[in-house]
ZALUM-951480 format. One record per residue (C-alpha): residue number from 1; x negated, y, z; chain; residue in one letter. Coordinates in pm, whole numbers, plus 50000, padded with zeros to 5 digits. Example, Ala and Ser with C-alpha at 12.3 -4.5 7.8 and 13.67 -1.06 7.14 Angstrom:
2
<num: 1	u: 48770	v: 49550	w: 50780	chaine: A	residu: A> $
<num: 2	u: 48633	v: 49894	w: 50714	chaine: A	residu: S> $
This chain:
192
<num: 1	u: 18472	v: 44138	w: 47934	chaine: A	residu: X> $
<num: 2	u: 18380	v: 44458	w: 48118	chaine: A	residu: X> $
<num: 3	u: 18025	v: 44581	w: 48072	chaine: A	residu: X> $
<num: 4	u: 17806	v: 44705	w: 48355	chaine: A	residu: X> $
<num: 5	u: 17807	v: 45063	w: 48225	chaine: A	residu: X> $
<num: 6	u: 18187	v: 45089	w: 48216	chaine: A	residu: X> $
<num: 7	u: 18207	v: 44927	w: 48560	chaine: A	residu: X> $
<num: 8	u: 17957	v: 45181	w: 48701	chaine: A	residu: X> $
<num: 9	u: 18148	v: 45478	w: 48553	chaine: A	residu: X> $
<num: 10	u: 18477	v: 45358	w: 48704	chaine: A	residu: X> $
<num: 11	u: 18305	v: 45295	w: 49039	chaine: A	residu: X> $
<num: 12	u: 18177	v: 45655	w: 49045	chaine: A	residu: X> $
<num: 13	u: 18510	v: 45794	w: 48925	chaine: A	residu: X> $
<num: 14	u: 18722	v: 45616	w: 49185	chaine: A	residu: X> $
<num: 15	u: 18464	v: 45670	w: 49465	chaine: A	residu: X> $
<num: 16	u: 18495	v: 45302	w: 49562	chaine: A	residu: X> $
<num: 17	u: 18867	v: 45339	w: 49642	chaine: A	residu: X> $
<num: 18	u: 19187	v: 45215	w: 49480	chaine: A	residu: X> $
<num: 19	u: 19312	v: 45466	w: 49223	chaine: A	residu: X> $
<num: 20	u: 19669	v: 45387	w: 49329	chaine: A	residu: X> $
<num: 21	u: 19675	v: 45401	w: 49711	chaine: A	residu: X> $
<num: 22	u: 19318	v: 45503	w: 49807	chaine: A	residu: X> $
<num: 23	u: 19219	v: 45176	w: 49980	chaine: A	residu: X> $
<num: 24	u: 18845	v: 45227	w: 50035	chaine: A	residu: X> $
<num: 25	u: 18724	v: 44872	w: 50012	chaine: A	residu: X> $
<num: 26	u: 18557	v: 44817	w: 49671	chaine: A	residu: X> $
<num: 27	u: 18529	v: 44439	w: 49709	chaine: A	residu: X> $
<num: 28	u: 18909	v: 44416	w: 49703	chaine: A	residu: X> $
<num: 29	u: 18951	v: 44621	w: 49384	chaine: A	residu: X> $
<num: 30	u: 19011	v: 44495	w: 49032	chaine: A	residu: X> $
<num: 31	u: 18982	v: 44655	w: 48690	chaine: A	residu: X> $
<num: 32	u: 19286	v: 44658	w: 48463	chaine: A	residu: X> $
<num: 33	u: 19319	v: 44796	w: 48110	chaine: A	residu: X> $
<num: 34	u: 19557	v: 45087	w: 48070	chaine: A	residu: X> $
<num: 35	u: 19615	v: 44993	w: 47705	chaine: A	residu: X> $
<num: 36	u: 19592	v: 44615	w: 47652	chaine: A	residu: X> $
<num: 37	u: 19498	v: 44660	w: 47286	chaine: A	residu: X> $
<num: 38	u: 19223	v: 44913	w: 47361	chaine: A	residu: X> $
<num: 39	u: 18858	v: 44844	w: 47444	chaine: A	residu: X> $
<num: 40	u: 18725	v: 44768	w: 47793	chaine: A	residu: X> $
<num: 41	u: 18573	v: 45117	w: 47813	chaine: A	residu: X> $
<num: 42	u: 18578	v: 45325	w: 48132	chaine: A	residu: X> $
<num: 43	u: 18844	v: 45564	w: 47993	chaine: A	residu: X> $
<num: 44	u: 19077	v: 45267	w: 47937	chaine: A	residu: X> $
<num: 45	u: 19022	v: 45108	w: 48282	chaine: A	residu: X> $
<num: 46	u: 19184	v: 45166	w: 48619	chaine: A	residu: X> $
<num: 47	u: 19066	v: 45030	w: 48958	chaine: A	residu: X> $
<num: 48	u: 19352	v: 44892	w: 49168	chaine: A	residu: X> $
<num: 49	u: 19392	v: 44683	w: 49483	chaine: A	residu: X> $
<num: 50	u: 19614	v: 44372	w: 49480	chaine: A	residu: X> $
<num: 51	u: 19910	v: 44559	w: 49632	chaine: A	residu: X> $
<num: 52	u: 19901	v: 44838	w: 49370	chaine: A	residu: X> $
<num: 53	u: 19844	v: 44592	w: 49085	chaine: A	residu: X> $
<num: 54	u: 20162	v: 44406	w: 49182	chaine: A	residu: X> $
<num: 55	u: 20282	v: 44198	w: 48892	chaine: A	residu: X> $
<num: 56	u: 20080	v: 44394	w: 48638	chaine: A	residu: X> $
<num: 57	u: 20038	v: 44177	w: 48325	chaine: A	residu: X> $
<num: 58	u: 19712	v: 44119	w: 48141	chaine: A	residu: X> $
<num: 59	u: 19359	v: 44023	w: 48220	chaine: A	residu: X> $
<num: 60	u: 19162	v: 44181	w: 48504	chaine: A	residu: X> $
<num: 61	u: 18808	v: 44175	w: 48639	chaine: A	residu: X> $
<num: 62	u: 18660	v: 44249	w: 48982	chaine: A	residu: X> $
<num: 63	u: 18530	v: 44604	w: 49021	chaine: A	residu: X> $
<num: 64	u: 18207	v: 44486	w: 49183	chaine: A	residu: X> $
<num: 65	u: 18028	v: 44211	w: 48994	chaine: A	residu: X> $
<num: 66	u: 17871	v: 43921	w: 49179	chaine: A	residu: X> $
<num: 67	u: 17503	v: 43954	w: 49260	chaine: A	residu: X> $
<num: 68	u: 17260	v: 43719	w: 49085	chaine: A	residu: X> $
<num: 69	u: 17091	v: 43431	w: 49267	chaine: A	residu: X> $
<num: 70	u: 16764	v: 43627	w: 49264	chaine: A	residu: X> $
<num: 71	u: 16930	v: 43931	w: 49426	chaine: A	residu: X> $
<num: 72	u: 17097	v: 43714	w: 49691	chaine: A	residu: X> $
<num: 73	u: 16769	v: 43532	w: 49768	chaine: A	residu: X> $
<num: 74	u: 16582	v: 43865	w: 49792	chaine: A	residu: X> $
<num: 75	u: 16838	v: 43999	w: 50043	chaine: A	residu: X> $
<num: 76	u: 16835	v: 43677	w: 50249	chaine: A	residu: X> $
<num: 77	u: 16454	v: 43656	w: 50256	chaine: A	residu: X> $
<num: 78	u: 16420	v: 44024	w: 50350	chaine: A	residu: X> $
<num: 79	u: 16681	v: 43982	w: 50624	chaine: A	residu: X> $
<num: 80	u: 16498	v: 43674	w: 50759	chaine: A	residu: X> $
<num: 81	u: 16160	v: 43848	w: 50776	chaine: A	residu: X> $
<num: 82	u: 16274	v: 44206	w: 50839	chaine: A	residu: X> $
<num: 83	u: 16109	v: 44335	w: 50520	chaine: A	residu: X> $
<num: 84	u: 16235	v: 44652	w: 50353	chaine: A	residu: X> $
<num: 85	u: 16389	v: 44618	w: 50005	chaine: A	residu: X> $
<num: 86	u: 16164	v: 44703	w: 49711	chaine: A	residu: X> $
<num: 87	u: 16317	v: 45023	w: 49576	chaine: A	residu: X> $
<num: 88	u: 16187	v: 45237	w: 49289	chaine: A	residu: X> $
<num: 89	u: 16037	v: 45493	w: 49528	chaine: A	residu: X> $
<num: 90	u: 15871	v: 45221	w: 49736	chaine: A	residu: X> $
<num: 91	u: 15733	v: 45070	w: 49415	chaine: A	residu: X> $
<num: 92	u: 15576	v: 45406	w: 49318	chaine: A	residu: X> $
<num: 93	u: 15433	v: 45453	w: 49668	chaine: A	residu: X> $
<num: 94	u: 15284	v: 45102	w: 49664	chaine: A	residu: X> $
<num: 95	u: 15114	v: 45163	w: 49327	chaine: A	residu: X> $
<num: 96	u: 14971	v: 45493	w: 49456	chaine: A	residu: X> $
<num: 97	u: 14851	v: 45336	w: 49784	chaine: A	residu: X> $
<num: 98	u: 14672	v: 45060	w: 49594	chaine: A	residu: X> $
<num: 99	u: 14481	v: 45312	w: 49383	chaine: A	residu: X> $
<num: 100	u: 14700	v: 45312	w: 49071	chaine: A	residu: X> $
<num: 101	u: 14500	v: 45018	w: 48931	chaine: A	residu: X> $
<num: 102	u: 14557	v: 44650	w: 48859	chaine: A	residu: X> $
<num: 103	u: 14438	v: 44445	w: 49158	chaine: A	residu: X> $
<num: 104	u: 14296	v: 44173	w: 48929	chaine: A	residu: X> $
<num: 105	u: 14127	v: 44341	w: 48633	chaine: A	residu: X> $
<num: 106	u: 14107	v: 44699	w: 48768	chaine: A	residu: X> $
<num: 107	u: 14258	v: 44871	w: 48464	chaine: A	residu: X> $
<num: 108	u: 14402	v: 45216	w: 48534	chaine: A	residu: X> $
<num: 109	u: 14779	v: 45271	w: 48525	chaine: A	residu: X> $
<num: 110	u: 14730	v: 45544	w: 48264	chaine: A	residu: X> $
<num: 111	u: 14589	v: 45284	w: 48023	chaine: A	residu: X> $
<num: 112	u: 14836	v: 45002	w: 48081	chaine: A	residu: X> $
<num: 113	u: 15177	v: 44959	w: 48245	chaine: A	residu: X> $
<num: 114	u: 15159	v: 44848	w: 48609	chaine: A	residu: X> $
<num: 115	u: 15407	v: 44603	w: 48762	chaine: A	residu: X> $
<num: 116	u: 15468	v: 44491	w: 49120	chaine: A	residu: X> $
<num: 117	u: 15430	v: 44114	w: 49157	chaine: A	residu: X> $
<num: 118	u: 15541	v: 43884	w: 49441	chaine: A	residu: X> $
<num: 119	u: 15261	v: 43649	w: 49555	chaine: A	residu: X> $
<num: 120	u: 15523	v: 43403	w: 49678	chaine: A	residu: X> $
<num: 121	u: 15824	v: 43422	w: 49446	chaine: A	residu: X> $
<num: 122	u: 16165	v: 43523	w: 49575	chaine: A	residu: X> $
<num: 123	u: 16317	v: 43188	w: 49481	chaine: A	residu: X> $
<num: 124	u: 16040	v: 43011	w: 49677	chaine: A	residu: X> $
<num: 125	u: 16114	v: 43211	w: 49995	chaine: A	residu: X> $
<num: 126	u: 15902	v: 43522	w: 49933	chaine: A	residu: X> $
<num: 127	u: 16013	v: 43865	w: 50049	chaine: A	residu: X> $
<num: 128	u: 15945	v: 44232	w: 49970	chaine: A	residu: X> $
<num: 129	u: 15685	v: 44283	w: 50247	chaine: A	residu: X> $
<num: 130	u: 15367	v: 44471	w: 50154	chaine: A	residu: X> $
<num: 131	u: 15159	v: 44158	w: 50225	chaine: A	residu: X> $
<num: 132	u: 15354	v: 43963	w: 49962	chaine: A	residu: X> $
<num: 133	u: 15328	v: 44229	w: 49690	chaine: A	residu: X> $
<num: 134	u: 15049	v: 44290	w: 49437	chaine: A	residu: X> $
<num: 135	u: 15006	v: 44566	w: 49179	chaine: A	residu: X> $
<num: 136	u: 14920	v: 44411	w: 48842	chaine: A	residu: X> $
<num: 137	u: 14892	v: 44539	w: 48488	chaine: A	residu: X> $
<num: 138	u: 15136	v: 44390	w: 48240	chaine: A	residu: X> $
<num: 139	u: 14864	v: 44169	w: 48090	chaine: A	residu: X> $
<num: 140	u: 14764	v: 44013	w: 48423	chaine: A	residu: X> $
<num: 141	u: 15126	v: 43990	w: 48538	chaine: A	residu: X> $
<num: 142	u: 15228	v: 43790	w: 48234	chaine: A	residu: X> $
<num: 143	u: 14896	v: 43604	w: 48198	chaine: A	residu: X> $
<num: 144	u: 14826	v: 43779	w: 47871	chaine: A	residu: X> $
<num: 145	u: 14497	v: 43843	w: 47698	chaine: A	residu: X> $
<num: 146	u: 14403	v: 44043	w: 47389	chaine: A	residu: X> $
<num: 147	u: 14439	v: 43852	w: 47061	chaine: A	residu: X> $
<num: 148	u: 14104	v: 43697	w: 46961	chaine: A	residu: X> $
<num: 149	u: 14157	v: 43820	w: 46603	chaine: A	residu: X> $
<num: 150	u: 14141	v: 44181	w: 46724	chaine: A	residu: X> $
<num: 151	u: 14483	v: 44280	w: 46587	chaine: A	residu: X> $
<num: 152	u: 14567	v: 44474	w: 46904	chaine: A	residu: X> $
<num: 153	u: 14850	v: 44245	w: 47015	chaine: A	residu: X> $
<num: 154	u: 14861	v: 44015	w: 47317	chaine: A	residu: X> $
<num: 155	u: 14834	v: 43636	w: 47332	chaine: A	residu: X> $
<num: 156	u: 14991	v: 43436	w: 47614	chaine: A	residu: X> $
<num: 157	u: 14734	v: 43213	w: 47786	chaine: A	residu: X> $
<num: 158	u: 14615	v: 42946	w: 47715	chaine: A	residu: X> $
<num: 159	u: 14650	v: 43054	w: 47349	chaine: A	residu: X> $
<num: 160	u: 14377	v: 43288	w: 47230	chaine: A	residu: X> $
<num: 161	u: 14561	v: 43415	w: 46920	chaine: A	residu: X> $
<num: 162	u: 14893	v: 43604	w: 46920	chaine: A	residu: X> $
<num: 163	u: 15205	v: 43459	w: 46761	chaine: A	residu: X> $
<num: 164	u: 15192	v: 43695	w: 46462	chaine: A	residu: X> $
<num: 165	u: 14833	v: 43595	w: 46377	chaine: A	residu: X> $
<num: 166	u: 14924	v: 43224	w: 46411	chaine: A	residu: X> $
<num: 167	u: 15215	v: 43276	w: 46169	chaine: A	residu: X> $
<num: 168	u: 14985	v: 43459	w: 45928	chaine: A	residu: X> $
<num: 169	u: 14725	v: 43180	w: 45943	chaine: A	residu: X> $
<num: 170	u: 14993	v: 42914	w: 45881	chaine: A	residu: X> $
<num: 171	u: 15141	v: 43107	w: 45584	chaine: A	residu: X> $
<num: 172	u: 14795	v: 43156	w: 45432	chaine: A	residu: X> $
<num: 173	u: 14746	v: 42779	w: 45456	chaine: A	residu: X> $
<num: 174	u: 15084	v: 42713	w: 45292	chaine: A	residu: X> $
<num: 175	u: 15029	v: 42972	w: 45016	chaine: A	residu: X> $
<num: 176	u: 14658	v: 42909	w: 44969	chaine: A	residu: X> $
<num: 177	u: 14649	v: 43068	w: 44622	chaine: A	residu: X> $
<num: 178	u: 14811	v: 43397	w: 44728	chaine: A	residu: X> $
<num: 179	u: 14675	v: 43706	w: 44901	chaine: A	residu: X> $
<num: 180	u: 14832	v: 43830	w: 45225	chaine: A	residu: X> $
<num: 181	u: 14999	v: 44118	w: 45037	chaine: A	residu: X> $
<num: 182	u: 15162	v: 43871	w: 44795	chaine: A	residu: X> $
<num: 183	u: 15282	v: 43656	w: 45086	chaine: A	residu: X> $
<num: 184	u: 15435	v: 43964	w: 45254	chaine: A	residu: X> $
<num: 185	u: 15609	v: 44051	w: 44927	chaine: A	residu: X> $
<num: 186	u: 15773	v: 43705	w: 44931	chaine: A	residu: X> $
<num: 187	u: 15870	v: 43740	w: 45298	chaine: A	residu: X> $
<num: 188	u: 15979	v: 44102	w: 45362	chaine: A	residu: X> $
<num: 189	u: 16042	v: 44032	w: 45732	chaine: A	residu: X> $
<num: 190	u: 15664	v: 44010	w: 45784	chaine: A	residu: X> $
<num: 191	u: 15612	v: 44378	w: 45708	chaine: A	residu: X> $
<num: 192	u: 15550	v: 44588	w: 46020	chaine: A	residu: X> $
């Protein structure tokens, strides 16, 4: 199993070309271990085409990993509508153009993380066009609300109380004769 980080390092190192003959077609390259007993780290990997690999023994993996369904749908939808891909710089520009605030609750980006949301999801045929994108704070994006107990955590709607407060309430019911500090002493994983 080759991790994404090791794959990216080898891709940069080989400049998308076979390290044996220089074939510059990354989709036809495979990763082989130099030392079969060593880890699948970038220093122990070589990118080779099928001709250079020959009858090389051992396991191998493609240099370029397959894109996810979401990535393939995004590309297809953008191609169909002519929309530009949502890059990190475009994301920043969109947030700035929309005032740096959540479009639902109006909270400032300095107070809460802002996300870019697709009105029509990518898997439902949505694209990366400006008309299909909204700038939302993390709470609105994930349908979160502040915990009704005032603990400072978030509760996922329709619940009004966060998971930690629900666990605390249930444990206080189970250990009705104990204080919260005594319950935490019995269950060390509850300590913050």
